[in-house]
C-alpha positions as CSV (number, residue, x, y, z in Angstrom):
1,M,0.3,-0.2,0.1
2,N,1.6,3.4,-1.0
3,K,1.5,6.6,0.6
4,L,-1.5,7.9,-1.0
5,Q,-3.6,5.1,-0.1
6,V,-2.4,5.2,3.5
7,L,-3.5,9.0,3.6
8,F,-6.8,8.3,1.9
9,I,-7.5,5.4,4.7
10,A,-6.5,7.9,7.5
11,A,-8.9,10.5,6.4
12,I,-11.9,8.4,5.8
13,V,-11.9,5.6,8.6
14,C,-13.4,8.1,11.2
15,T,-16.8,8.2,9.0
16,I,-16.9,4.9,7.4
17,G,-17.6,2.6,10.5
18,S,-21.2,4.1,10.8
19,T,-21.9,2.9,7.2
20,V,-22.0,-0.9,8.4
21,Y,-25.5,0.2,9.7
22,L,-26.5,-0.2,5.9
23,L,-26.0,-3.7,5.7
24,N,-29.0,-4.6,7.7
25,K,-31.3,-4.7,4.7
26,S,-33.4,-7.9,3.9
27,S,-33.7,-9.3,0.5
28,S,-37.4,-7.7,0.2
29,D,-35.5,-4.4,0.0
30,V,-34.0,-5.2,-3.3
31,Q,-35.3,-3.0,-6.0
32,E,-35.7,-5.2,-9.1
33,S,-36.3,-4.1,-12.6
34,Q,-36.3,-5.7,-16.1
35,L,-35.3,-2.4,-17.4
36,T,-31.8,-0.9,-18.3
37,F,-30.4,2.5,-19.4
38,P,-28.1,3.6,-22.1
39,Y,-24.4,3.0,-21.1
40,D,-21.4,3.4,-23.3
41,E,-18.6,1.5,-21.7
42,N,-15.9,2.7,-23.8
43,L,-16.8,6.3,-23.4
44,A,-17.1,5.8,-19.6
45,E,-13.8,4.6,-19.7
46,N,-12.6,7.6,-21.6
47,L,-14.1,10.0,-19.1
48,A,-12.5,8.1,-16.2
49,G,-9.3,9.0,-17.9
50,F,-10.2,12.8,-18.0
51,S,-11.2,12.5,-14.3
52,M,-7.8,10.9,-13.4
53,A,-6.0,13.5,-15.4
54,S,-7.9,16.2,-13.5
55,Y,-5.6,15.4,-10.4
56,C,-2.5,16.3,-12.1
57,K,-0.6,19.5,-11.9
58,A,-2.4,22.3,-14.1
59,S,0.6,22.7,-16.4
60,K,0.6,19.2,-17.3
61,I,-3.1,19.0,-18.1
62,E,-2.8,22.2,-20.3
63,N,0.0,20.7,-22.4
64,W,-1.4,17.1,-22.2
65,N,1.7,15.7,-20.7
66,C,0.5,13.9,-17.8
67,G,2.1,10.6,-18.2
68,A,-0.3,7.5,-17.9
69,S,-3.3,9.8,-17.0
70,C,-3.1,11.6,-20.4
71,K,-2.3,8.5,-22.3
72,K,-5.9,7.4,-21.5
73,N,-6.9,9.9,-24.1
74,P,-3.9,10.1,-26.3
75,E,-5.3,12.7,-28.8
76,G,-5.4,15.1,-26.0
77,L,-7.4,18.5,-25.3
78,Q,-7.6,21.9,-26.8
79,D,-8.8,25.0,-25.4
80,V,-8.0,23.9,-21.9
81,Y,-9.3,26.2,-19.0
82,I,-8.3,25.0,-15.4
83,M,-11.0,25.8,-12.7
84,K,-9.6,26.4,-9.4
85,N,-10.8,28.1,-6.0
86,K,-8.4,28.4,-3.2
87,T,-11.3,28.4,-0.5
88,M,-11.7,24.7,-0.3
89,N,-9.2,23.7,-3.0
90,A,-12.1,22.9,-5.6
91,A,-10.6,22.2,-9.1
92,G,-11.5,20.7,-12.5
93,F,-11.1,21.7,-16.1
94,L,-13.2,22.6,-19.3
95,A,-11.7,21.7,-22.7
96,Y,-12.4,20.6,-25.9
97,S,-11.6,16.8,-27.0
98,P,-11.2,16.6,-30.9
99,A,-11.2,12.8,-30.5
100,H,-14.8,12.9,-29.3
101,D,-15.6,16.2,-30.7
102,A,-17.0,17.1,-27.5
103,I,-16.8,19.8,-24.7
104,V,-15.8,18.1,-21.6
105,V,-16.3,19.6,-17.9
106,V,-14.3,17.5,-15.4
107,F,-14.2,18.0,-11.7
108,R,-11.2,16.8,-9.5
109,G,-11.8,14.5,-6.8
110,T,-10.5,14.5,-3.1
111,V,-6.8,15.2,-2.8
112,P,-5.7,13.4,0.4
113,W,-2.9,15.7,1.2
114,L,-5.3,18.9,1.0
115,I,-7.2,18.8,4.5
116,K,-9.9,21.2,3.1
117,N,-11.0,18.7,0.6
118,W,-11.6,16.3,3.5
119,I,-13.6,18.8,5.6
120,S,-15.8,18.9,2.5
121,D,-16.1,15.4,2.2
122,I,-16.8,14.3,5.7
123,N,-19.6,16.6,7.1
124,T,-23.0,15.4,6.9
125,V,-24.7,19.0,7.2
126,K,-27.6,19.7,4.7
127,T,-28.5,22.8,3.1
128,K,-31.7,23.9,1.1
129,Y,-31.6,23.4,-2.7
130,S,-33.1,26.2,-4.5
131,R,-34.0,24.4,-7.8
132,C,-36.1,21.8,-6.3
133,E,-38.9,22.4,-3.7
134,K,-38.2,20.5,-0.3
135,C,-34.9,19.4,-1.7
136,Y,-31.9,19.1,0.7
137,V,-28.3,18.5,-0.5
138,H,-24.9,17.8,1.4
139,L,-23.6,21.2,2.4
140,G,-19.9,20.5,1.7
141,F,-20.2,19.2,-2.0
142,F,-22.5,22.1,-2.9
143,N,-20.2,24.5,-1.4
144,A,-17.3,23.0,-3.2
145,F,-19.3,23.1,-6.6
146,K,-20.4,26.7,-5.9
147,E,-16.8,27.8,-5.8
148,L,-16.2,26.7,-9.3
149,Q,-19.9,27.8,-10.8
150,D,-19.1,31.4,-11.7
151,Q,-16.2,30.2,-13.8
152,I,-18.3,27.6,-15.5
153,L,-20.8,30.3,-16.3
154,T,-18.0,32.1,-17.8
155,E,-16.0,29.8,-19.7
156,F,-18.6,27.1,-20.9
157,P,-20.2,29.7,-23.2
158,K,-16.9,30.4,-24.8
159,L,-16.3,27.0,-25.7
160,K,-19.8,26.5,-26.9
161,A,-19.4,29.6,-29.2
162,K,-16.2,28.1,-30.6
163,Y,-17.5,24.5,-30.9
164,P,-21.2,25.1,-31.5
165,Y,-22.1,21.5,-32.7
166,S,-20.1,19.8,-30.2
167,K,-21.2,17.3,-27.8
168,V,-21.1,17.8,-24.0
169,F,-19.8,15.4,-21.6
170,V,-19.6,15.9,-17.7
171,T,-17.7,13.8,-15.3
172,G,-15.7,13.5,-12.2
173,H,-14.2,11.0,-9.4
174,S,-15.0,11.0,-5.8
175,L,-15.7,14.6,-4.5
176,G,-15.4,15.4,-8.1
177,A,-18.2,13.0,-8.8
178,A,-20.5,14.9,-6.4
179,M,-19.7,18.3,-7.9
180,S,-20.3,16.9,-11.5
181,T,-23.8,16.1,-10.3
182,H,-24.4,19.6,-9.2
183,A,-23.2,20.8,-12.3
184,V,-25.4,18.8,-14.7
185,P,-28.5,21.3,-14.4
186,V,-26.2,24.4,-14.8
187,I,-24.6,23.1,-17.9
188,Y,-28.0,21.7,-19.2
189,E,-29.2,25.4,-19.1
190,L,-25.8,26.7,-20.6
191,N,-26.4,24.3,-23.2
192,G,-29.5,26.0,-24.3
193,N,-31.6,23.6,-22.3
194,K,-30.6,20.6,-24.5
195,P,-29.7,17.4,-22.8
196,I,-26.0,16.8,-22.0
197,D,-24.8,13.8,-24.4
198,A,-23.3,12.0,-21.4
199,F,-22.7,12.1,-17.9
200,Y,-20.7,9.3,-16.2
201,N,-18.8,9.6,-12.7
202,F,-16.9,7.4,-10.7
203,G,-17.1,6.4,-6.8
204,S,-19.6,9.2,-6.0
205,P,-20.8,9.8,-2.5
206,R,-24.4,10.5,-2.1
207,V,-25.3,14.2,-2.9
208,G,-28.9,14.8,-1.7
209,D,-32.0,13.5,0.1
210,E,-34.8,11.7,-1.3
211,N,-36.5,14.7,-2.7
212,Y,-33.3,15.8,-4.6
213,H,-32.9,11.9,-6.0
214,Q,-36.5,12.1,-7.4
215,W,-36.2,15.6,-8.7
216,F,-33.0,14.9,-10.5
217,D,-34.0,11.7,-12.1
218,S,-37.5,13.2,-13.5
219,Q,-35.5,15.8,-15.3
220,N,-34.3,15.5,-18.9
221,F,-30.7,16.7,-18.3
222,T,-28.8,14.0,-20.1
223,L,-29.0,11.6,-22.9
224,Q,-27.3,9.1,-20.9
225,Y,-25.9,8.9,-17.5
226,G,-24.6,6.4,-14.9
227,R,-23.0,6.2,-11.5
228,I,-20.2,3.8,-11.8
229,N,-19.0,2.1,-8.7
230,H,-16.3,-0.6,-8.1
231,R,-17.1,-3.5,-5.7
232,A,-16.3,-2.6,-2.0
233,D,-15.4,1.1,-2.7
234,P,-16.4,2.8,0.6
235,V,-17.2,6.3,-0.9
236,P,-20.5,5.5,-2.5
237,H,-21.7,4.4,0.9
238,L,-21.2,7.9,2.3
239,P,-22.8,10.2,3.6
240,P,-25.3,7.5,5.3
241,N,-28.8,6.9,3.9
242,Y,-30.2,5.7,7.4
243,S,-32.1,8.1,9.9
244,P,-31.2,11.2,10.9
245,F,-29.0,11.4,7.7
246,T,-31.1,10.1,5.1
247,F,-28.9,10.9,1.9
248,T,-30.0,9.0,-1.2
249,H,-28.2,8.5,-4.5
250,I,-29.4,9.4,-7.9
251,D,-30.4,6.5,-10.2
252,H,-28.6,4.7,-12.9
253,E,-25.9,2.7,-11.2
254,V,-23.3,0.6,-13.1
255,F,-21.8,-1.7,-10.8
256,Y,-18.4,-3.6,-11.3
257,Q,-17.3,-6.4,-9.2
258,T,-14.1,-6.6,-11.2
259,F,-13.3,-4.7,-14.6
260,K,-12.5,-8.2,-16.2
261,K,-16.2,-9.4,-15.7
262,P,-19.6,-8.0,-17.2
263,Y,-20.9,-5.1,-15.1
264,T,-24.6,-5.1,-13.5
265,Q,-27.1,-2.1,-14.2
266,C,-29.5,-0.9,-11.6
267,I,-31.9,1.5,-13.0
268,E,-33.3,2.5,-9.6
269,T,-31.2,3.9,-6.5
270,E,-29.9,2.1,-3.5
271,S,-30.4,-1.7,-4.9
272,L,-29.0,-4.7,-3.2
273,E,-28.1,-6.0,-6.7
274,C,-25.3,-3.4,-7.1
275,A,-23.1,-1.5,-4.4
276,D,-25.7,-1.7,-1.5
277,G,-25.4,-5.4,-1.7
278,I,-21.8,-5.4,-0.7
279,K,-21.5,-6.8,3.0
280,I,-18.5,-4.8,4.1
281,P,-17.8,-1.9,1.8
282,L,-14.4,-1.0,3.1
283,D,-11.8,-1.4,0.5
284,I,-10.0,1.9,-0.2
285,P,-8.2,0.6,-3.1
286,D,-11.3,-0.1,-5.1
287,H,-12.0,3.6,-5.0
288,L,-8.5,4.1,-6.6
289,S,-8.5,1.7,-9.3
290,Y,-11.6,2.2,-11.6
291,F,-11.1,0.5,-14.8
292,G,-8.3,-1.5,-13.4
293,W,-5.8,1.5,-13.3
294,D,-3.6,2.5,-10.3
295,W,-4.9,5.9,-9.7
296,A,-2.7,6.4,-6.6
297,T,0.5,5.9,-8.4
298,D,-0.6,7.5,-11.8
299,I,-1.8,10.7,-9.8
300,L,1.5,11.0,-7.8
301,A,3.4,10.7,-11.0
302,C,1.8,13.8,-12.5
303,Q,2.2,16.3,-9.9
């Protein structure tokens, strides 16, 4: 286990114990469905590569010279804009991907050596969400996104004006996955109220309450979206969904036991057929190995 994984474990272990309560669900709680939803695995893997690259040093992203992270999308990016806010160290980037003919909006996840990121991650305080009546969301994740929102409002229209017929993708990993969820309604509006072409995130924590979940999934924000989870990754089990916290995931989970076997699609949230069915979701390396990559090593190498 390397230094990055040790730091990750130290920061998250103080909250992960409470999630074991989630395991006390009976088989009657399984939400079965014969329905599936659109999922482009190759595109999801490409977006995971962009998510990994978001952890890299800004100059290496701009020059697309970030080692293994950049090699996931070897054709690179154009017109890169690095999003950054020092208050809580929220970050990400917007760019044009010629290989996909798409504007990509990418949010960086939790950086273990930046304690302010952990403060954002760990708290379980909710705040009112103005876009949806009676909806509440996780305060830390929402504040992290709001730090970057003005930059999105300024920079996305510039890219859309330059590439008016391009597709639009939104993605992120960990904390970045939570911020990407908040970004979707904003980018949908900036896109002329036209659905985003693809929204995939990786290892996302829960973002809001049940009302937020129902509101988000009733909208037409995206043509395809999915929460990709990996086996016993603990982060998707946070914040808790039991009382008094009652956070709830959005729908469309894509669950991998390993990336060498077929995935499972759970169209409805909190299904025991997907991540909620893992009895002991405490494997930090699963959070750092989406699509079989060594995220910890590659992230350290591109600083």
